[in-house]
N, C-alpha and C positions, 0 to 999 in steps of 0.2 A: 186328466187335464194335461195338455201339452205344455211342458215347462220350457220349451225353446231349445233344448239340447240338439235336436235333429237339425233345426234351422241354423244354429250356431256352428255345428260341425260342417254343414254344407257350405256356409259362408267361408269358414276358415280353409277348408280343403279346396274350394273353388279358386280362391285368391292365390293360395300357395301353389296350386297346380299350374295356373296360368302364368304366374311369375316365373316358376321354374321352367316351364315349356319355352317361354319366350327367350330367356337368357340362355337356356340349353341349346336353342337353335343356332345362336350366334353370340359368342362371348363379347362381340363388339357392339351389341345392341344398346341403344341409348335409353335413358329413362323415359323420354317422350314415346318411344316405340313400345316400351313395356306397358305404359299407361294406356296407349292406344289399343294394345292387344287385350288389356283388361276390359276396356270399354266395349269392345265388340264381342267379347266372349260371352257365352251363355252361363247360366248359374251353376250347371252341373260340373262336378269334378270329373276328371278323366284320368285313366291310367296311362302312364308314360314310361318309356325306357330309353336309355341313352346316357349322355354325360353332359353335365353343366359345369363349366369351368370359367374362372376369371384368370386372365394371363397377366403376369406382372413383369413382362420384359425378360431381362436376363436372370431374374430370380425364379422364374416359373419352372416347376418340375411337374412331371406327370401326376395327375390327380389320382389318389388312392381309391376314389369312388367309382363304381361301375354302374350297374343298372340302378334305376331310381327306387325300385321296390314299391311298396304300398303307397298310395297317394296320401300325402300329409305326414309321412313318417320320415324322421331323420335317420340316416344310416350310421353315422359316426357316433361313438359313445365317448370320444376323447374329452369332450366338454359337455357338461350338463347344466343348462341355464336354470333348471329347476333346483338343483343342488346349490348352484352359485348364488341364487336369490337370497339364501339365508346362511351363507358361509362367511364367517368373520374370522380373520387370522389375528389372534391377540398375542402371539408369542407363547402363551400357555397352551393353546390348542388352535386347530384350523385344518387346512387341507393337507392331505398326506403328501402331496407333491411339493410342498413348500417347507424347507428347513427353517425352523424358527425357535427362539429361546428367549427367556427372560432372566435377568440377573441384576444385582446391585453392584455399583462400583463407586469409588471415591470421586466426588464431584470437583475436586481441586481446591475447595475452600473450607475443608474441615468437615464436610458432611458427606452424604451419599446421594446417589441418584439411581433411578431405576431405568434400565436399558431394555428395550424390546428390539431384538435383532432378527433380521430376515435375510435369506440368501436368494438373490435374483440372478437369472441368466437370460440374456436376450438371444432369441433364435428365430429362424424361419420355420413357420409351421403352416401346413395346409389345413384350413379350418372350413367347416360346413356352415354356411350362412343362410341357406334356404334348403328345403329338402332336395338333396341331390346336387346342390350348387356349392362348389368349393371356391376358396379364395386364398391366395398366397400371402399370408399375414406375417408381419414382424411382431414377435410376441415377447412378453415377459413371462417366463416359466411355462412356455408352450400353451398359453391360453389368452383369449381376448373376451372380456377385459382381463387385465392382470389381476392378481390376488387382491382381495379387499383387506386392507390393513386396518386394524382397530386398536387404538391405544387410549390412555387416559391423559388428560391435560397435564403437562409438566414432565412426562416421560421423555426419554431420549429415544428417537427412532434411528436405528442403525441398519443400513442396508449394504450388504456385501454384494457388489454388482460385478458380474463377469459378462463380457460381450462375446457371445459365440456366433455372431452373425457377421457377414462380410462388410456391412455398412457400419460406420462409427455411430455410437449411440450414447445417450446420457440418461439420467433420471432427474427431472426437475420437480420440486415439490411446491404445491400451493399452500404453504404454511408461512408463518412469520419467522423467516430464517434470518439470523443476524450475522451469519458468516458467508461472505460472497464466494468463498472457495467451495462451499457446499451447495451452490445454487443450481448446479447441473446444466450449465450453459457452455457453449464453446469458448467464450471469451474469458472465463475466470476459472480459478482452481485448476484441476487437471485437464480442463477442456473436454473434448470428446474422447470416449473410450474406444480404442480400435479393437478389431477382432483379436481375441485371445488375451486381451488385457483386462485387468480388474481394478476396481476402486471402491473404497468404503465411504459411503455418505452418512453423515450424522445430522439430524435436525431435532430441535426442541419441538415437542408437540404443543403448539400454540397457534392460534387461539382454538378454543373448543368450537367444533362445528363439523360439517361434512365437506371435505376437501378432496383433492386428487393429485396424482402424480402423472408425469408423461415425459417422453423423450423430447429434448429441445434441440436436437441436431437439425441442420438445414438440408433440404427444404422442409421447414417445420410442418407444413400441412401434410406432406407425404408421410413423415415419420409418425404423426398422430393418426392419420387416416388408416395407415396400414395395421394399427392395433396396439401401439406402445403407450398404454394408459391404464389407469385403474383408480379405484376409490380409496381414500384415506380418511378414516373417521376418527376424530379426536373427541372423546367423551368429556363432558364437563366434570371437574373435580368438585364434589359437594362441599368439601372443606374450604376451597378457594371461593366458592359461591357465597358461603356463609360470611367470609371475611370481606369480600369485595362484591356485593350484590349488584352494584351499578354497572359493573363491567359486562353484565349479561342481559341487560334490558335497555330499551330505548325509553327511558322514563326519568323525569326530573323532579318528581314529587317526593314527599317524605317516605322513608323506608323504615317502617316499624317492625316489630318482632314477628307479627303475623305475616307480613309481606315477605320478610326474609325467610321464614319457615317454608312458605309456599315455593319460593325459588329453589331452596335446597331440595325439597321433595321433587320438584321437576327435574333437577339435576340428577338425583338418584334414579329416577325412572328412565333417564337417558344414558346411564352409565352401566356398562356390562359387568362391572364388579359390585354393583349394588342391586338395583331392582329392574334393570332393563328387560329381564326375562318375563316381566308382567305384561309386556307389550310384544305383539308379533311384529318383528322387524324384518325389513327386506331392503335389498340394494338393487336399484334399477339404473343401469348405465345406458343412456340413450345413444345409440351409435348408428352408423350407416356405412355402406360399402360401395365403392365405385368399381364395378366389376370390369369395365372396359378402360379404366384409367383416362377418362376424358374430362375429368374435373367436375362431374356431378354423380350423385349416388343413384344406383339402381335398386338397392335393397336397404331397407330400414328395419331397426329392431330395438327392443329393450333387451340388453344382455346378449347381443350378437346374433341370435337365431330368429329370423323372421317368423312370426306367427307361433313361436314356441309356447306362448301362453294363450293360444286359441283353444278350440274344441275339436277333438277327434271323436269318432264314434264311441259311445259309452252307454253302459246300462244304467247310469245315474248313481251307481253305488261304488264307484272307484275303479271299475274294470274298463280299461280303455282298449277297444278292439283295434283302433288305429295305431296302437303302439304307445309306449309311455313317453315318447319324445315330444308330443304336442298335447298339452292338457291345460285347463285353466288353473289359476292359483287358488288353492284351497285355503279358506279362512274361516275362522270361528267368529260368528257375529257377536259373541259375548266378550271377545278380546279386542282391545284397541289395536289399530294397525298403524305402523310407522314405516314410511318409505324414504330411504335415503336416495334422492333423485339427482342424477348427474348428467349433464349434456356434453358429450364430446364430439358432436357432429362436426364434420368438415364439409365444405362446399355449400352449405346452407346457413344463412345468418342466424336462424332461430329454430328451436324445437319446442315441443309443448307436451303437456299431459292433460287430458280431459277425462273426468270420471262421469259415467252415466248414472243418473238417479241418485247422486250423492254430492255433497259439498264437503270441503275439507279446510283445515287450518294449514297455513304454510309458513315456514321459517326460512327466510332467504339466507343462504349459506349456512344455516343451522347455528349461527353464532349468537343467537338470542334464545332465552328460555321462554319468552312470550311470543306469540305469532306476529309476524310482520304483515300477514294478510289473514283475515278471518272469513270463513263461510264463502268460499269460492269453489268453482268446479273446473276451472281451467287455469293453468299457470304456464307462462312462456319463460324459456330460458335461452339466453344467447350462448354462444360458444364458450365453454369453460364454466358457465354458471351452474350452480347446484343449490340444493336446499332440502328441507325435510317436509314431507307431507304426512299429516296425521288424519286418519279417518275413523269413523265410528259407525258400524253397521248394526248396532244393537237393536234399532227400531225397524230394521228392514226384514222383509220376508226372505226365506231361503230361496236360492236360485242363482242364475247367472246375471252378472252385471258387467257390461262392457267398459273398458277404458282403452284409450288410444291417443296418439298424437292428433291434434285438431288441425293439422295440415292434411287435408283429405288424401293427397297423393302419398304421404308418408304411411298413412294407415293402410292404403291399398297395396303398398309395396312392402308390407311386413310388420309395421308398428301398430298392430291391432291385437288386443288381448281381452281376457275375461277374468274376473274374480268369480269363484263359485262359493257363495256364502252358505254356510251350514248352521 
């Protein structure tokens, strides 16, 4: 029986090859031209060699990428979206390239508070956004998105930030921050951080939810679009939920002990220090790249690399002939799935996620323990919006299930993916 892998691989490789070919021919090509090339292209993937680059004016340096290599394969291993998908930096553990630590300190009122400390550096980095297509990004710790930070509600988030890039940058958090000096904007506190300078930001981890951070220097859309952003997840504290259950639900009825216990259990299943390992958790940052700097995106992705969660040639048993850089997300249908979804797109007012053959529960901003939307298969997010998607494939047959943006052009330009349910 044909399980669809060949057709899925052909689709992924065809779209990726045509996108790469068109951008590689002319770095100034528009999104309209790319879509036009996709429309007239045949279904078969072709082998190409040459160079695809995006030029960023005075910041551009010669791309380290040479020949494209095999169709559908990424050349650079500097960033792995498959590893990033499930990487959470908690201070206790995380990525090797991020210095992080956890400790207790005096809170100034006779008690103690827990600090999660991270070291960030802003740099210029050449990143690969489609097979063989590079982009001159502005990065936190040499990656786009920046590291995913994960803490527990009530912790202190401490970031030692050094700007190693020629433009002035900041870090602005989407949390409930009560100190304007720590807001990471040009008008308060230290203002922008110039090249070679450092500053330490501190924020209280509140409220619980899926949030993010980004540079707030001007022009704002350029600093975000070039790559200075990342996810910040604040897990609910089960003890706080037990004491103040109404803070975590949009509900005005009676709260009895059974209801309270249910909310505490939900908090434990979302907290990495309790029972979150019982759920398969993923981070998807929906982003896009304007390769010719004309104010519209030519490449779209979840976690930076277009089609990275598509399908390459495979024997169906985990051996990927097309290389390990493009492959579907492997999930166990017996395990519940949770996606921390964040939209940081620039130049487009909305982005979206649509799941094929599946409906999910959605928690807008992740600030509630009960869904804000139930049994839906498409969610839209405006710029900076985020939320939690929870899926259950326990009653599905094994195989490939597509998911993508439901703006068709976004899907054709990179934001098209598959789950492989086992």
